[in-house]
C-alpha positions in Angstrom: -147.1 149.1 30.3 -147.8 148.1 26.7 -151.3 146.7 26.1 -152.4 144.4 23.2 -156.1 143.6 22.7 -156.4 140.3 20.7 -159.3 138.7 18.9 -160.4 141.9 17.2 -163.0 140.6 14.7 -165.3 143.6 14.4 -164.8 147.1 13.2 -166.3 148.5 16.4 -163.9 146.6 18.5 -160.9 148.0 16.5 -162.2 151.5 17.0 -162.8 150.9 20.7 -159.3 149.6 21.2 -157.7 152.4 19.4 -159.8 155.0 21.2 -158.7 153.5 24.5 -155.0 153.8 23.5 -154.1 150.2 22.9 -150.6 149.7 21.6 -151.3 146.6 19.5 -154.5 145.0 18.0 -154.4 141.3 17.2 -156.4 139.9 14.2 -156.6 136.1 14.1 -155.9 134.9 10.6 -154.5 131.6 9.3 -156.0 129.8 12.3 -155.8 126.0 12.4 -157.0 125.3 16.0 -160.2 126.3 17.8 -160.8 130.1 17.9 -164.2 131.7 17.9 -162.9 135.1 16.8 -160.9 134.0 13.8 -161.2 135.9 10.5 -160.7 135.2 6.9 -158.0 137.3 5.2 -160.7 139.3 3.4 -162.5 140.1 6.7 -159.3 141.2 8.4 -158.3 143.3 5.4 -161.7 145.0 5.4 -161.5 146.0 9.1 -157.9 147.0 9.0 -158.5 149.2 5.9 -161.3 151.1 7.6 -159.6 152.5 10.6 -156.8 155.0 11.4 -154.5 153.2 13.8 -152.8 156.4 15.0 -150.2 155.0 17.4 -151.6 151.5 17.5 -150.2 148.6 15.5 -152.3 145.9 13.8 -150.9 142.4 14.2 -151.6 139.2 12.3 -152.0 136.5 14.9 -151.5 133.2 13.1 -151.1 129.4 13.5 -149.5 129.2 10.1 -146.0 127.6 10.1 -144.9 128.1 6.5 -143.0 131.4 6.1 -144.3 131.9 2.5 -147.9 131.5 3.7 -147.3 133.9 6.6 -145.8 136.5 4.4 -148.6 136.2 1.9 -151.1 136.6 4.7 -149.4 139.7 6.1 -149.2 141.4 2.7 -152.8 140.3 1.9 -154.3 142.0 5.0 -152.0 144.9 5.0 -149.9 144.5 8.2 -146.1 144.5 9.0 -146.4 142.9 12.4 -147.1 139.2 13.1 -147.5 137.0 16.2 -146.7 133.4 15.4 -148.1 130.5 17.4 -147.2 126.8 17.0 -143.9 125.7 15.4 -141.9 127.6 12.9 -138.2 127.1 11.9 -135.6 129.8 12.6 -135.1 129.9 8.8 -138.8 130.6 8.5 -138.5 133.6 10.8 -135.5 134.8 8.9 -137.5 134.7 5.7 -140.3 136.8 7.3 -137.6 139.3 8.5 -136.2 139.5 5.0 -139.7 140.2 3.6 -140.4 142.8 6.3 -137.1 144.4 7.4 -138.9 147.0 9.4 -141.6 144.7 10.6 -142.3 143.4 14.1 -142.2 139.7 14.8 -143.6 138.2 18.0 -143.1 134.5 18.8 -145.5 132.9 21.1 -144.1 130.5 23.7 -146.5 128.2 25.5 -145.7 128.0 29.1 -145.8 124.4 30.3 -142.7 122.7 31.8 -140.2 125.2 33.2 -137.0 124.3 31.6 -138.6 123.5 28.2 -140.4 126.8 28.2 -137.2 128.8 29.1 -135.2 127.0 26.4 -137.8 127.6 23.8 -137.9 131.3 24.6 -134.1 131.6 24.5 -134.0 129.7 21.2 -136.2 132.2 19.4 -135.1 135.3 21.2 -132.3 136.3 18.8 -134.5 136.2 15.8 -137.7 138.0 16.9 -138.6 141.4 18.2 -140.6 140.1 21.2 -141.9 137.0 22.9 -145.4 136.3 24.1 -146.0 133.8 26.9 -149.4 132.1 26.6 -151.4 129.1 27.8 -152.4 126.3 25.6 -154.8 123.3 25.8 -155.2 120.2 23.6 -157.4 122.1 21.1 -156.3 125.7 21.6 -153.0 127.4 20.9 -154.2 130.6 22.6 -157.3 132.3 23.7 -157.7 129.6 26.3 -158.8 132.0 29.1 -156.6 130.0 31.4 -153.7 131.2 33.5 -150.4 129.4 33.4 -147.7 129.3 36.1 -146.6 132.9 36.4 -143.5 131.8 38.3 -142.2 130.2 35.1 -143.2 133.4 33.1 -141.2 135.5 35.5 -138.2 133.2 35.1 -138.5 133.6 31.3 -138.6 137.4 31.6 -135.4 137.3 33.6 -133.7 134.8 31.2 -134.1 136.9 28.0 -133.3 140.4 26.9 -136.1 140.9 24.4 -139.5 142.4 25.4 -142.0 139.8 26.7 -145.7 140.0 26.5 -147.8 138.1 29.1 -151.0 136.5 27.9 -153.3 133.7 29.1 -156.3 134.2 31.3 -155.7 137.9 32.1 -158.7 140.0 33.2 -159.2 143.4 34.8 -159.4 141.5 38.1 -155.9 139.9 37.9 -153.9 142.1 35.6 -152.2 144.1 38.4 -151.2 140.9 40.2 -149.9 139.5 37.0 -147.8 142.6 36.2 -146.4 142.7 39.7 -145.5 139.0 39.6 -144.1 138.7 36.1 -143.0 142.2 35.3 -143.5 141.8 31.6 -143.0 144.4 28.9 -146.6 144.2 27.9 -149.9 142.4 28.6 -152.2 140.7 26.1 -155.9 140.1 26.6 -158.7 138.5 24.6 -161.6 136.7 26.3 -160.8 138.4 29.6 -162.4 141.6 28.3 -165.5 139.9 26.9 -169.0 139.3 28.0 -170.9 136.4 26.3 -168.3 136.3 23.6 -168.5 140.1 22.8 -165.8 142.6 23.6 -167.0 144.8 26.5 -166.1 148.5 26.5 -166.3 148.6 30.2 -163.9 145.7 30.7 -161.5 147.0 28.0 -161.5 150.4 29.6 -160.8 149.0 33.1 -158.1 146.6 31.8 -156.1 149.3 30.0 -156.5 151.8 32.8 -155.2 149.3 35.4 -152.4 148.0 33.1 -151.2 151.5 32.2 -151.7 152.8 35.7 -154.0 155.6 34.6 
């Protein structure tokens, strides 16, 4: 099972995630909605430039909708992978692909109404490398700490051929149940491995051990 730790906003968290064998590390940049762990481009670049990612991949997690702004952000912080929340056109995704032919594009799909969510996942599937199923609230496009309907998530996994990450309210206590229910390609966690807003080594260790079946 592939594991992504999101909301990496300190050098120590990046090192912890890499040491634990995380496959992807998410850095929140270009954030327009509420997110306590967002970074400026300069802050993200500083952290990313100070670690050896080994087999881990740094990902720009963004709310930006303009392809040029996303490309500029990716280049500015030094990553070739991006996770796009909110709306973006298919042409915008194509522009990002043209700029990063060997890059990795993840499109977040907010799981709400069943048919709408499935259609949205299928609409983007052809143009991205992976989909990420997340929860959202009125003021948050991710990092809600809330679980959505895993039955819908499972239906989306079955309806597309591209890899699907499951996010939204995952913790060490429910990740096994989530994996068994949804059968995703990967799992993504942020606040579910935190204590009082700080990443917990114990929780990160337990989460990745359970998710990877170690």
